C-alpha positions in Angstrom: -41.1 180.3 -70.5 -41.7 176.6 -71.1 -39.2 174.4 -69.3 -38.6 176.8 -66.5 -38.8 175.5 -62.9 -40.6 177.4 -60.1 -39.6 176.4 -56.6 -41.1 177.3 -53.2 -40.7 175.9 -49.7 -44.0 175.3 -48.0 -44.3 173.9 -44.5 -41.1 172.0 -44.8 -41.8 170.7 -48.3 -40.1 171.8 -51.5 -42.7 172.5 -54.2 -41.3 172.3 -57.7 -43.4 173.3 -60.7 -42.4 172.9 -64.4 -43.8 175.5 -66.8 -45.3 173.9 -69.8 -46.4 175.5 -73.1 -50.1 175.3 -72.0 -50.0 174.9 -68.2 -47.9 173.8 -65.2 -46.7 170.3 -64.2 -46.7 169.6 -60.5 -46.2 166.0 -59.1 -47.1 164.5 -62.5 -50.4 166.4 -62.8 -50.9 169.2 -65.3 -52.7 172.3 -64.0 -54.0 175.1 -66.1 -52.8 177.8 -63.8 -50.4 178.5 -60.9 -53.4 179.2 -58.8 -54.6 175.7 -59.3 -51.2 174.4 -58.2 -51.3 176.6 -55.1 -54.8 175.3 -54.3 -53.6 171.7 -54.7 -50.7 172.3 -52.4 -52.5 174.2 -49.6 -56.1 173.2 -49.9 -57.1 176.9 -50.0 -57.7 179.3 -52.8 -54.5 181.3 -53.5 -53.3 183.6 -56.3 -50.6 181.5 -57.8 -48.3 184.4 -58.5 -48.5 185.5 -54.9 -48.1 182.0 -53.5 -44.9 181.4 -55.5 -43.6 184.8 -54.7 -43.6 186.0 -58.3 -45.4 189.2 -57.3 -46.9 191.1 -54.3 -50.2 192.6 -53.8 -50.9 196.1 -52.5 -50.5 194.9 -48.9 -47.0 193.6 -49.5 -45.7 190.0 -49.7 -47.7 187.2 -48.3 -46.5 184.7 -45.7 -43.6 182.5 -46.8 -41.0 180.2 -45.3 -37.5 181.5 -44.7 -35.5 178.8 -46.5 -32.4 179.3 -44.2 -34.2 179.0 -40.9 -37.5 177.3 -41.8 -39.4 179.9 -39.9 -42.5 181.8 -41.1 -41.8 185.3 -42.5 -44.4 187.9 -43.1 -47.3 186.1 -41.6 -50.5 188.0 -42.2 -52.3 189.5 -39.3 -55.5 187.4 -38.9 -57.4 190.4 -37.5 -56.4 192.7 -40.3 -59.4 194.2 -42.1 -61.9 193.3 -39.4 -64.1 196.1 -38.1 -63.9 196.9 -34.4 -67.4 195.5 -33.7 -66.3 192.2 -35.2 -63.3 192.1 -32.9 -65.5 192.6 -29.8 -68.1 190.2 -31.1 -70.9 192.8 -31.2 -73.4 193.7 -33.9 
């Protein structure tokens, strides 16, 4: 819905994105997708809907900041999905 604002706390910073008819305005720059905004914010590739908490994937919600305490909530396990031999460093 054009004109709507999407807010998210990220590492102590409030991210505010305005929905436009043909994109998203963040800090005076227009992006074609929420994923492009999320990449600009984090420097890493993100699904924009997941980053802004608008949906979850099959594994559940992604990491986010608890706005009340400023602590990380739902941090993903960095070892999740690795095979046993990768954890041990073997072939």
